[in-house]
Each structure stands twice: as structure tokens, then as C-alpha cells.
C-alpha positions in Angstrom: -92.8 20.5 92.0 -90.8 20.5 88.8 -91.1 23.4 86.3 -89.7 23.7 82.7 -89.0 27.3 81.5 -88.7 28.0 77.8 -89.4 31.0 75.6 -89.0 32.7 72.2 -90.1 29.9 69.9 -90.8 32.2 67.0 -93.1 29.8 65.2 -93.4 30.8 61.6 -89.9 32.3 61.3 -88.3 32.1 57.9 -84.5 31.8 57.9 -83.4 33.6 54.8 -86.6 32.5 53.1 -86.3 28.9 54.4 -89.3 27.8 56.4 -88.4 26.3 59.8 -91.5 24.3 60.6 -89.6 21.0 60.5 -87.0 22.3 62.9 -89.7 23.5 65.3 -91.4 20.1 65.0 -88.2 18.3 66.0 -87.9 20.7 69.0 -91.5 19.9 70.0 -90.8 16.2 69.8 -87.7 16.6 72.0 -89.6 18.9 74.4 -92.5 16.4 74.9 -90.0 13.6 75.5 -88.2 15.8 78.0 -91.4 16.8 79.8 -92.2 13.1 80.2 -88.7 11.9 81.2 -88.1 14.8 83.7 -91.6 14.3 85.1 -92.4 18.0 84.7 -95.5 19.4 86.4 -95.6 22.9 85.0 -94.5 24.3 81.6 -93.8 28.1 81.4 -93.5 29.7 77.9 -92.2 33.3 78.4 -93.4 35.0 75.2 -92.7 35.3 71.5 -94.6 32.2 70.7 -94.9 33.4 67.1 -92.4 35.3 65.0 -95.0 37.9 63.8 -98.3 39.3 65.1 -100.0 37.6 62.1 -98.5 34.2 61.9 -99.5 31.7 59.2 -102.3 29.3 60.0 -99.8 26.5 59.9 -97.9 28.0 62.8 -101.0 28.3 64.9 -101.9 24.7 64.1 -98.4 23.7 65.1 -98.8 25.3 68.5 -102.3 23.7 69.1 -101.1 20.3 67.9 -98.2 20.5 70.4 -100.5 21.3 73.3 -102.9 18.5 72.3 -100.0 16.0 72.0 -98.2 17.0 75.2 -101.5 16.6 77.2 -101.9 13.1 75.8 -98.4 12.2 77.2 -98.6 14.4 80.3 -102.2 14.5 81.4 -101.6 16.4 84.6 -99.3 19.0 83.1 -100.2 22.7 83.6 -99.1 25.2 81.0 -98.7 29.0 81.2 -98.1 31.1 78.1 -97.6 34.9 78.0 -97.5 37.1 74.9 -94.2 38.6 73.8 -93.4 41.7 71.8 -93.7 39.7 68.5 -97.1 38.3 69.5 -100.5 39.8 69.1 -102.2 40.0 72.5 -105.6 39.6 70.8 -104.5 36.5 68.9 -103.0 35.0 72.0 -106.2 35.6 74.0 -108.7 34.5 71.3 -108.0 30.8 72.0 -108.1 31.2 75.8 -111.5 29.5 76.5 -110.5 26.5 74.4 -107.0 26.2 75.7 -108.3 26.3 79.3 -109.8 22.9 78.6 -106.2 21.6 78.1 -105.0 23.2 81.4 -103.3 25.9 79.4 -103.4 29.4 80.8 -102.7 32.3 78.4 -102.2 36.0 79.2 -102.0 38.5 76.4 -102.3 41.9 78.1 -102.0 43.7 81.4 -104.9 45.9 82.7 -103.8 48.6 85.1 -107.3 48.6 86.7 -107.2 44.8 87.2 -103.7 43.7 88.0 -104.9 40.5 89.5 -105.9 39.3 86.0 -102.3 38.3 85.3 -102.0 36.3 88.5 -102.6 32.6 88.0 -103.1 30.5 91.1 -102.6 26.8 90.6 -103.4 24.3 93.3 -103.7 20.8 91.9 -102.4 17.4 93.1 -99.0 18.1 91.3 -98.8 21.9 91.0 -98.9 24.4 93.8 -97.8 27.9 92.8 -98.9 31.6 92.4 -97.7 32.9 89.1 -97.4 36.5 88.0 -97.8 35.9 84.2 -96.8 39.4 83.0 -96.9 39.7 79.2 -94.8 42.2 77.2 -95.8 45.7 78.4 -96.1 48.4 75.8 -96.0 52.1 76.7 -99.8 52.3 76.3 -100.3 49.5 78.9 -98.6 51.5 81.7 -99.4 55.1 80.7 -101.1 55.9 84.0 -98.4 54.3 86.0 -95.5 56.1 84.3 -96.4 59.7 84.9 -93.7 61.9 86.4 -93.0 65.6 86.6 -90.8 65.2 83.6 -93.2 63.2 81.5 -93.6 59.5 81.1 -91.1 57.1 82.6 -91.5 53.7 80.9 -89.3 51.9 83.3 -91.2 53.3 86.3 -94.5 52.2 84.7 -93.2 48.6 84.2 -91.9 48.5 87.8 -95.3 49.6 89.2 -97.1 47.1 87.0 -95.0 44.3 88.4 -95.4 45.6 92.0 -99.2 45.8 91.7 -99.5 42.3 90.3 -97.0 40.8 92.7 -98.9 42.4 95.6 -102.0 40.7 94.4 -100.2 37.3 94.2 -98.7 37.7 97.6 -102.0 38.8 99.3 -103.4 35.3 99.5 -100.3 33.2 98.9 -99.7 30.5 101.6 -96.1 30.6 102.9 -95.4 27.2 101.5 -96.5 28.1 98.0 -93.8 29.3 95.5 -94.1 32.7 93.8 -93.1 32.6 90.2 -92.8 35.7 88.1 -92.9 35.6 84.3 -91.9 38.4 82.0 -91.0 39.4 78.5 -88.6 42.3 78.6 -84.9 43.4 78.4 -83.4 43.3 81.8 -80.4 45.7 82.3 -77.1 44.1 81.7 -78.6 41.3 79.5 -76.4 40.0 76.7 -78.3 40.8 73.4 -77.4 39.3 70.0 -76.4 41.6 67.2 -79.2 41.0 64.7 -82.2 39.2 66.3 -84.0 40.7 69.2 -85.9 43.9 68.6 -84.7 46.7 70.8 -87.5 47.6 73.2 -86.7 51.3 73.3 -89.7 53.2 74.4 -89.5 56.7 75.8 -85.7 56.5 75.9 -85.7 53.3 77.9 -84.6 50.0 76.5 -84.1 48.0 79.7 -85.2 47.7 83.3 -83.3 46.5 86.4 -83.9 43.2 88.2 -85.1 45.2 91.2 -88.5 45.4 89.7 -89.1 41.8 90.6 -90.4 41.1 94.1 -87.7 40.0 96.5 -90.2 37.3 97.6 -90.2 35.7 94.2 -88.8 32.2 94.2 -88.1 32.1 90.5 -88.3 34.7 87.6 -88.8 33.2 84.1 -88.0 35.7 81.4 -88.2 35.8 77.6 -87.0 38.2 74.9 -83.2 37.8 75.0 -82.2 34.9 72.8 -79.1 33.9 74.8 -79.8 31.8 77.8 -78.4 33.7 80.8 -78.7 34.7 84.4 -79.8 38.2 85.3 -78.0 40.2 88.0 -75.9 37.1 88.8 -78.9 35.5 90.3 -79.4 31.8 89.7 -83.2 32.2 90.0 -83.7 35.1 87.6 -83.1 33.7 84.1 -83.6 33.9 80.4 -84.1 30.5 78.9 -83.2 31.7 75.4 -84.4 30.5 72.0 -84.6 26.7 71.2 -82.6 27.3 68.0 -80.5 30.0 66.4 -82.6 32.8 65.0 -79.7 34.4 63.2 -76.1 33.6 62.3 -74.9 35.6 65.2 -76.5 33.0 67.5 -74.7 30.0 65.9 -72.5 29.5 69.0 -75.3 29.8 71.6 -75.9 26.8 73.8 -79.7 26.6 73.4 -81.5 25.2 76.4 -84.5 25.0 78.6 -84.4 25.5 82.4 -85.7 22.8 84.7 -86.5 24.3 88.0 -87.3 22.2 91.1 -89.1 23.6 94.2 -88.7 21.7 97.4 -90.4 22.7 100.7 -88.2 22.4 103.7 -88.7 23.2 107.4 -90.4 26.5 108.5 -92.1 26.9 105.1 -88.7 27.6 103.4 -88.7 26.8 99.7 -85.5 25.5 98.2 -85.0 26.1 94.5 -82.6 24.3 92.1 -82.1 25.2 88.5 -80.6 22.9 85.9 -80.3 23.7 82.2 -81.0 21.0 79.6 -79.4 21.5 76.3 -81.5 21.2 73.2 -80.2 19.1 70.2 -79.9 21.3 67.1 -81.9 20.0 64.2 -80.1 22.1 61.6 -76.6 23.5 62.0 -75.8 27.2 61.4 -72.3 27.8 60.0 -70.1 30.7 59.0 -67.1 30.4 56.7 -64.5 31.5 57.4 -65.0 31.9 61.1 -62.4 34.6 61.3 -61.1 37.2 58.8 -61.8 36.8 55.1 -59.5 34.4 53.2 -58.7 34.3 49.5 -61.5 32.9 47.3 -59.6 29.7 46.5 -59.0 29.0 50.2 -62.7 29.6 50.9 -63.7 27.2 48.2 -61.4 24.6 49.7 -63.1 25.1 53.1 -66.5 24.6 51.6 -65.4 21.5 49.7 -64.0 20.0 52.9 -67.2 20.3 54.8 -68.4 16.8 56.0 -72.1 17.1 55.2 -72.6 13.4 56.1 -72.5 14.5 59.7 -75.8 16.3 59.4 -79.3 14.8 58.9 -80.3 18.1 57.3 -78.2 20.4 55.2 -76.8 23.2 57.3 -77.4 26.9 56.8 -74.1 28.3 55.6 -73.0 32.0 55.2 -69.8 32.8 53.5 -67.7 35.9 53.9 -65.9 37.4 50.9 -63.5 40.3 50.6 -64.7 43.0 48.1 -61.8 42.1 45.8 -63.1 38.6 45.3 -66.6 39.5 44.3 -66.0 39.7 40.5 -68.3 38.1 37.9 -66.7 34.7 38.3 -66.9 34.2 42.0 -70.3 32.4 42.0 -69.0 29.9 39.5 -66.0 29.2 41.6 
């Protein structure tokens, strides 16, 4: 079974008032081609589908068109989507009955009284997996799980939520069936960009340890952090990162998706291999100068020397100026 893990699409984002629908569409075209060429059986989208809780109708349409188009090219593909902190749980769940007709399973919220609701059991000709599809957990979602003598402990509430749902998934999971955990959170030690991800600080806690994930999980697919990275030095606990830079601080990120292959071996052992596939960048994001500020004349030379013919779309460019150069004539220069 081959799985593709992606996250943090942020449909509807404006980059300094520039709409990015074309960039997202180019990503979707590449993603569909990749799903076909890699013969992917299961697509995991780990939250922040939209950039805001009230995305424009055009962004919702873009998501639904993608699902329709990908199912035409990959008829047996299964899709699992969870809500992130940018998403509205209600909005994600509204389309659930219709998306189910396209083998697309969406989870917007966690119910303490029904932890099994976030467990998706797939058993088709091409997909065999138990998936804990845990959406972003707000403090109100885990209030009853976070009570301590000293008040509420958000990290404890999250850990218990994952434990409850993982126990449900394991209860009836055959030994030869992979356990996949999805989440949208900040895992301790994760590398966060300087001006993109919202800090998830609730009750004094902004991150949780990787120990909250069941030791029996074969793969943990995470969203929220925009830089693709491993967690706790584990090859099978990963953030896929964003498909494109969401800020200038992300201009040097190697944006990717994770292709995860599960192979059953003897004695019901499941071998897991993870390979990143790098996403071509539709629009470049640049900063001049890269280092310290330079005199205005030198900066103008650097701008003039840019070879824009290399780019099919004009890049986003931020320039840095020293305070002494920002007189009334610098814009003309």
C-alpha cells in the first residue's frame, strides 16, 4: 500500500494582497500527476486546508474540483482530510455526506464521549489501514480530559485524546493492518518559521511530545509546522510541510510531500519506507539582499541584474533598505 502525506494547503491565502489560486492550481495539477505516476492508494491531508475559517467560495470550489478531478484519474484512491487550526470544523464537516461519495473521509472535531468517531477503518482491494484521523484539538475539546489538581493541563488532555482514539483503533485491528495516526499540532522540538504558523499556546502549553502517539503506530502524518521535518528523529513521525512558501521566511524551504509505502513481511511485521518528493515551485519568493543591507545604488543594481526570463511567473520580491536610504527619492531610484 502506498500513501501520500501532505498538509497545510492554506487555500485562499493572499500573499501581500496577491491571490494565490493559480499557484494552488499548479500544485493540484502536479499532485494529481504524482498520485497517478506513483500509484498512490491513500491520500492524507493533515489539516489547514483553508487559510481562514471563512474561506472564499472560490477556494471551496477549488478543493471540490480537485477531489472530483483526482477521482477521475485515480478511481480507487481513498482520501482522508482533517481540520487544522485555520479551518472551521463545521465547514469541514458540512460536505461530509457528499464527499463520502468520492471516497473522501473528513474529520472536523473530536468528541470525548465518542473517541471512535475519529477512527477510519479502510479495507478495500487497494487500501487496508486503521487511521486515527485526529483534527486540531482546542482546549474546549479536551476539557474533561485535562483536569489536574493544579487546573487544566492542555498537553495532558491531548495525550489522553490520542490514547482513547488509538485504543479504539487497536481494539479490532488485525495484526497485518497498518495503524496510521494523523494530527495537527506543534510537536515539541519542531522547527517553526518566524512569521507563518500561529503559536498554539493554550493554558501555557504550545507543544506536546511525540510520546503521545501510540508506540504501535506505523506512521504518524502531521500538519501545522510549515517546514517538512522528522519529529523526535523518527523517520515515521513527520510533518510534510506546506506545498509552497507562505511567507518570505520560508523561501529556502524544500517543499515536499511524503510517499509512504507499507509492505507486509513474515510474522505480520509491517515494513515502512518514507520517500520525500519535492514540489516544483510555481512562483519564486526572493529577498534582496540576502545578507546585510547594502547601499541603495548597489541594491538597485542587484534588482536590475535579476534574470526574470527564468521564471514563468514574476517572483515575489522583498527588498531590505537601511533607514538612511529611505528618503523621498528612494522609490524613484
